[in-house]
C-alpha positions in Angstrom: -13.1 -22.2 19.6 -12.8 -19.6 16.9 -13.0 -20.7 13.3 -9.7 -20.4 11.4 -10.4 -19.8 7.8 -7.7 -19.9 5.2 -8.4 -17.7 2.2 -6.8 -18.2 -1.2 -6.2 -15.4 -3.6 -9.3 -14.9 -5.7 -9.4 -13.5 -9.3 -12.9 -12.7 -10.6 -13.5 -14.2 -14.0 -16.3 -14.0 -16.6 -16.8 -17.8 -16.2 -17.3 -17.4 -12.4 -19.9 -14.6 -12.9 -21.8 -16.6 -15.5 -21.9 -19.6 -13.2 -23.1 -17.5 -10.3 -25.8 -15.8 -12.4 -27.0 -19.3 -13.5 -27.3 -20.4 -9.9 -29.2 -17.2 -9.1 -31.7 -17.8 -11.9 -32.2 -21.4 -10.6 -32.6 -20.0 -7.1 -30.1 -22.6 -5.9 -29.3 -21.1 -2.5 -27.3 -24.2 -1.3 -25.0 -24.0 -4.4 -24.5 -20.2 -4.0 -23.5 -20.7 -0.3 -21.0 -23.4 -1.3 -19.5 -21.2 -4.1 -19.0 -18.2 -1.8 -18.1 -20.0 1.4 -14.3 -19.9 1.1 -14.2 -16.3 -0.3 -13.0 -13.3 1.6 -15.5 -10.5 2.2 -13.5 -8.2 -0.1 -13.8 -10.8 -2.9 -17.5 -11.0 -2.3 -17.8 -7.2 -2.5 -15.9 -7.3 -5.8 -18.5 -9.9 -7.1 -21.5 -7.9 -5.9 -20.2 -4.8 -7.7 -20.7 -6.7 -10.9 -24.2 -7.9 -10.2 -27.6 -6.2 -10.6 -29.3 -5.0 -7.4 -31.8 -7.9 -7.3 -29.0 -10.5 -8.0 -26.8 -8.9 -5.4 -29.7 -9.0 -2.9 -30.2 -12.8 -3.3 -26.5 -13.5 -3.0 -26.3 -11.3 0.1 -29.1 -13.0 1.9 -27.2 -16.3 1.6 -24.1 -15.0 3.3 -23.2 -15.6 7.0 -24.0 -12.5 9.0 -20.4 -11.5 9.9 -19.1 -12.0 6.4 -22.2 -10.2 5.0 -21.5 -7.2 7.2 -17.8 -7.1 6.2 -18.7 -7.3 2.5 -21.1 -4.5 2.9 -18.4 -2.2 4.2 -16.1 -3.2 1.3 -18.6 -2.3 -1.4 -18.2 0.8 -3.6 -20.3 3.7 -2.3 -22.5 4.0 -5.3 -23.1 0.3 -5.5 -23.8 0.0 -1.7 -26.3 2.9 -1.9 -28.3 1.2 -4.7 -28.1 -2.1 -2.9 -29.4 -0.8 0.5 -32.4 0.7 -1.2 -33.8 -2.8 -2.0 -33.2 -4.2 1.5 -35.8 -3.8 4.3 -34.6 -1.7 7.3 -34.8 -4.7 9.7 -32.6 -6.8 7.5 -30.0 -4.0 7.3 -30.1 -3.6 11.1 -30.0 -7.2 12.2 -28.0 -8.9 9.4 -25.4 -6.2 8.7 -25.2 -3.2 11.1 -25.4 -5.5 14.1 -22.1 -7.2 13.0 -20.1 -4.1 12.1 -17.9 -1.9 14.3 -19.4 1.4 15.2 -17.4 3.5 12.7 -18.3 1.3 9.7 -21.9 1.2 10.8 -22.1 5.0 11.2 -20.6 5.4 7.7 -23.2 3.2 6.2 -26.2 4.5 8.1 -25.1 8.1 7.5 -25.5 7.6 3.8 -29.1 6.5 4.1 -32.1 8.8 3.7 -33.3 10.3 6.9 -36.5 8.1 7.2 -34.7 4.9 6.5 -31.8 5.9 8.9 -34.3 6.2 11.7 -35.9 2.9 10.8 -32.6 1.0 10.8 -31.6 2.5 14.2 -34.9 1.6 15.7 -34.5 -2.0 14.6 -31.2 -2.4 16.4 -31.7 -4.6 19.5 -28.5 -3.5 21.1 -29.3 0.0 22.5 -25.7 0.7 23.4 -24.6 0.1 19.8 -27.4 2.4 18.6 -26.3 5.1 21.0 -22.7 4.8 19.8 -23.7 5.1 16.2 -25.9 8.1 16.9 -23.0 9.7 18.7 -20.7 9.2 15.8 -23.2 10.6 13.3 -23.0 13.9 15.2 -19.4 14.4 14.1 -18.4 15.8 10.7 -17.2 12.9 8.6 -13.9 14.7 7.8 -12.9 14.9 11.4 -11.3 12.5 13.9 -14.7 12.1 15.5 -16.2 11.0 12.2 -13.4 8.5 11.7 -13.2 6.9 15.1 -14.8 3.7 16.4 -16.2 3.3 19.9 -14.8 -0.2 20.3 -11.7 -0.2 22.4 -10.2 -1.6 25.6 -9.8 0.9 28.4 -8.8 0.1 32.0 -8.7 2.2 35.2 -5.2 3.3 36.3 -5.7 1.9 39.8 -6.2 -1.7 38.7 -3.6 -4.4 39.3 -2.1 -6.3 36.4 -4.1 -9.4 37.5 -7.4 -7.5 37.5 -6.5 -5.7 34.2 -6.1 -9.1 32.4 -9.5 -10.1 33.6 -11.0 -6.8 32.4 -9.1 -7.3 29.1 -10.8 -10.7 28.5 -14.2 -9.3 29.2 -13.8 -6.3 26.9 -11.9 -8.1 24.1 -15.1 -9.9 23.1 -16.4 -6.7 21.5 -13.2 -5.6 19.8 -12.0 -7.1 16.6 -8.3 -6.0 16.8 -6.5 -5.1 20.0 -3.6 -2.8 19.4 -3.3 -0.9 22.7 -4.9 -0.9 26.1 -5.9 2.6 27.1 -5.4 3.7 30.6 -7.9 6.2 32.1 -8.5 7.8 35.5 -11.8 7.9 37.5 -13.1 10.7 35.2 -12.4 8.6 32.0 -9.5 11.0 31.1 -6.8 9.4 29.0 -3.6 9.2 30.9 -1.6 6.5 29.2 -1.3 3.4 27.0 -0.2 -0.1 27.7 1.0 -2.7 25.2 -0.1 -6.3 25.4 3.5 -7.5 25.6 4.3 -5.3 28.6 1.1 -6.4 30.4 1.9 -10.1 29.9 5.4 -9.7 31.1 4.6 -7.6 34.2 4.2 -8.9 37.7 0.5 -9.5 38.5 0.6 -7.4 41.6 1.8 -4.2 39.9 -0.6 -1.3 39.5 -1.3 -0.3 35.9 -0.5 3.4 36.4 3.0 2.5 37.4 3.8 0.6 34.2 1.8 2.4 31.5 3.3 4.8 29.0 2.2 8.3 29.9 3.6 9.9 26.8 0.4 9.5 24.8 -0.1 10.8 21.2 -3.8 11.4 20.7 -6.2 13.3 18.5 -9.2 15.5 19.4 -12.6 14.8 18.0 -12.5 18.1 16.1 -9.2 17.5 14.4 -9.2 17.3 10.6 -8.8 13.8 9.2 -5.8 14.8 7.1 -4.0 16.0 10.2 -4.8 12.7 11.9 -3.4 10.8 8.9 -0.2 12.9 9.1 0.1 12.2 12.8 -0.2 8.5 12.4 2.2 8.5 9.5 4.8 10.6 11.3 4.8 8.5 14.5 4.2 5.1 12.7 1.1 4.3 14.7 -1.4 1.5 13.9 -4.0 3.0 16.2 -4.6 6.5 17.7 -6.8 7.3 20.7 -9.4 10.2 20.3 -10.3 12.5 23.2 -12.8 15.3 23.7 -12.0 18.9 24.6 -11.4 18.0 28.3 -9.3 14.9 27.6 -11.9 12.2 28.1 -11.3 9.0 26.0 -14.1 8.8 23.3 -12.8 6.4 20.7 -9.9 5.2 18.6 -8.8 5.4 15.0 -7.1 2.4 13.3 -4.8 2.2 10.4 -7.4 0.9 8.0 -9.4 4.0 8.5 -6.4 6.2 7.7 -5.6 4.2 4.5 -9.1 5.1 3.4 -8.5 8.8 4.2 -5.2 8.8 2.3 -6.8 7.0 -0.7 -9.7 9.4 -0.8 -7.5 12.5 -0.6 -5.2 11.2 -3.4 -8.3 10.5 -5.6 -9.6 14.0 -4.8 -6.3 15.7 -5.6 -6.0 13.6 -8.8 -9.5 14.7 -9.9 -8.7 18.4 -9.2 -5.5 18.0 -11.2 -7.6 16.5 -14.0 -10.0 19.4 -13.9 -12.9 17.8 -12.0 -14.6 20.2 -9.5 -16.2 17.5 -7.3 -15.8 13.8 -6.3 -17.3 11.6 -9.0 -17.4 7.9 -9.8 -17.6 6.2 -13.2 -21.1 5.0 -12.2 -22.5 8.5 -11.6 -25.2 10.0 -13.8 -24.3 11.8 -17.0 -25.6 15.0 -15.4 -23.3 14.7 -12.4 -20.3 13.8 -14.5 -21.0 16.8 -16.8 -21.4 19.1 -13.9 -18.0 18.1 -12.5 -16.2 18.5 -15.8 -17.8 21.5 -17.4 -16.4 24.4 -15.2 -12.7 23.7 -15.9 -13.6 23.1 -19.6 -15.2 26.5 -19.6 -12.1 28.0 -18.1 -10.1 26.3 -20.8 -12.5 27.7 -23.4 -12.1 31.3 -22.1 -8.3 30.8 -22.0 -8.4 29.6 -25.6 -10.3 32.8 -26.6 -7.7 34.9 -24.9 -5.0 33.0 -26.6 -6.7 33.5 -30.0 -6.9 37.2 -29.1 -3.2 37.4 -28.5 -2.5 35.6 -31.8 -4.9 38.0 -33.5 -3.0 41.0 -32.0 0.2 39.7 -33.6 -1.4 38.5 -36.8 0.6 41.0 -38.9 3.9 39.7 -37.5 2.9 36.1 -38.1 1.8 36.8 -41.7 5.1 38.7 -42.3 7.3 36.0 -40.7 5.4 32.8 -41.3 8.0 30.7 -39.5 6.8 32.0 -36.2 3.6 30.0 -36.5 5.6 26.7 -36.6 6.6 27.1 -32.9 3.4 28.3 -31.4 2.4 24.8 -30.2 5.9 24.1 -28.9 6.0 27.3 -26.7 2.5 26.7 -25.3 3.2 23.0 -24.5 6.5 23.6 -22.9 5.1 26.4 -20.7 2.2 24.3 -19.6 4.4 21.2 -18.9 7.0 23.3 -16.9 4.2 24.9 -14.8 2.4 21.6 -14.1 5.7 20.0 -13.0 6.5 22.8 -10.5 3.0 23.0 -9.1 2.8 19.2 -8.8 6.0 19.1 -6.8 4.8 21.8 -4.5 1.4 20.3 -4.0 3.0 16.9 -3.2 5.2 18.6 -0.7 2.3 20.4 0.9 0.3 17.1 1.0 3.2 15.4 2.8 3.4 18.3 5.2 7.0 19.0 4.2 6.5 22.5 2.8 6.7 24.0 6.3 10.4 23.3 6.4 11.0 25.9 3.6 9.8 29.4 3.4 8.0 30.6 0.3 11.2 32.5 -0.7 13.3 29.3 -0.4 10.8 27.3 -2.4 10.8 29.9 -5.2 14.6 30.1 -5.2 14.8 26.3 -5.4 12.3 26.0 -8.3 14.0 29.0 -10.0 17.3 27.3 -9.9 15.9 24.1 -11.4 14.0 26.2 -14.0 17.2 28.0 -15.1 19.1 24.8 -15.6 16.2 23.2 -17.6 15.6 26.4 -19.6 19.3 26.7 -20.5 19.4 23.1 -21.8 16.2 23.2 -23.7 16.7 26.6 -25.2 20.2 25.5 -26.3 18.7 22.5 -28.0 16.0 24.5 -29.8 18.6 27.1 -30.8 20.7 24.4 -32.5 17.7 23.0 -34.2 16.3 26.2 -35.6 19.8 27.5 -36.5 20.6 24.5 -38.7 17.2 23.7 -40.1 15.5 27.1 -40.6 18.4 29.3 -41.6 17.0 32.4 -39.9 18.9 33.9 -37.0 15.9 36.1 -36.1 13.7 33.1 -35.8 16.4 31.2 -33.9 16.9 33.9 -31.4 13.1 34.5 -31.0 12.3 30.8 -30.3 15.2 30.1 -28.0 14.9 33.3 -25.9 11.2 32.9 -25.7 11.4 29.2 -24.6 13.9 30.2 -21.9 11.7 33.0 -20.6 8.5 30.9 -20.8 10.0 28.0 -18.8 11.3 30.5 -16.1 7.9 32.2 -15.8 5.9 29.0 -15.8 8.0 27.4 -13.1 7.8 30.4 -10.8 4.1 30.8 -11.4 3.5 27.0 -10.9 5.4 27.3 -7.6 3.9 30.5 -6.3 0.2 29.8 -6.8 -0.2 26.6 -4.8 1.9 28.1 -2.0 -0.3 31.2 -1.8 -3.5 29.0 -2.0 -2.2 26.9 0.9 -1.6 30.1 2.9 -5.2 31.2 2.2 -6.4 27.7 3.4 -7.6 26.8 -0.1 -6.8 23.3 -1.5 -3.5 23.9 -3.5 -4.5 21.0 -5.8 -6.7 23.6 -7.5 -3.6 25.3 -8.8 -2.5 22.3 -10.9 -3.9 20.9 -14.2 -6.1 23.1 -16.3 -5.6 26.3 -14.4 -1.8 26.3 -14.6 -1.9 25.0 -18.2 -4.4 27.6 -19.4 -2.6 30.6 -17.8 0.8 29.4 -19.0 -0.5 28.9 -22.5 -1.7 32.5 -22.7 1.4 33.9 -21.1 3.6 31.7 -23.3 2.1 33.0 -26.5 2.3 36.6 -25.3 6.0 36.3 -24.3 6.9 34.5 -27.5 5.2 36.8 -29.9 6.4 39.9 -28.0 10.0 38.8 -28.1 9.7 37.9 -31.8 8.3 41.4 -32.6 11.2 43.0 -30.8 13.8 40.8 -32.5 12.4 41.0 -36.0 11.5 44.6 -35.7 14.7 46.1 -34.3 17.6 43.7 -35.2 
């Protein structure tokens, strides 16, 4: 009979960690097992993230095999990499990999050095599991093949319902979650799916091909993981079968894998928006963090030099009409903010796969309409402020007209750039953050000071 474990919500505290570390120092394995027995694998992973490698190793070796395997897959990547370095290959194979589904096992083994990867695979007693993992390692990690698991339930189309139920019982032992029964022909080509409910309610003499759903939504092994995520989101699927180029069933992708994809993509886009050129974690080395941040900072530096050059070009005007200097930060900030808002909306739309409903022209027109309304309101407000508090009609006109123009330009530019990048198959998230801000700062200063020169010089 399967064990039914009830987990209570766990909150990691300093007192808990101190207590656990004391037990580790005392080498009290029995007390450690008791302390962790009722915790979920995700809670144990959270604890291990806070321990040193040797401490985590001792705790890990006191876990039950299945829970240890689940906790391993829940660990943060950098922590897991450090942790696996201190474990022997045979322990990784028999205590952890043995108890993981093929997709999680492949993810973990794929991050190991080549020599240790071979050692772990050679220590797996289940040759079929090792073959599945090797097969998955051949796929790019950003494809459906790299996401899928080999564990699934598949039955031949010519089986009766009675025989199908027997087959289901035999195969279910190796599958943690059964979402669908996949129906294949004699060549293992996917021809349909069958729900558990329909199977249980059907007459036992019926043939599976006569009751299965033949309108199957599937992914190919070469499909991009973001496309797979969009498909599962669009059709509200909890599992998606994966086929090869000739339609043979090769695996399945479950919703938990897609949640990871969506989370990783959101983190990557956020880092790009923040000006980070590669995926980094807080625990990465100083060199890696510097390498990720420096390129966009250099772009910002170059942009600042151009901005200084523009101000230098209009130095005479600023010295003659000192009030112009008061509004330089405002113009630059408003241009940057308007551009980032527009680009963020477009990038979000592209990420959600909604941008295809509008042409580039329609998108530009929509953002232009919003920009005109915002620009009119904001320029009217700044007109009122400068008119009553600075008593200079020239300054009032310069600031208000420049603000209107800068917001219009920034909004169009912020819309246009990510759309063009997307057409060129470049991640549009690159268009947000420092890039948009820097360009709009430069153009905002140029527009503002050029308008001021015209107004002060000719009116």
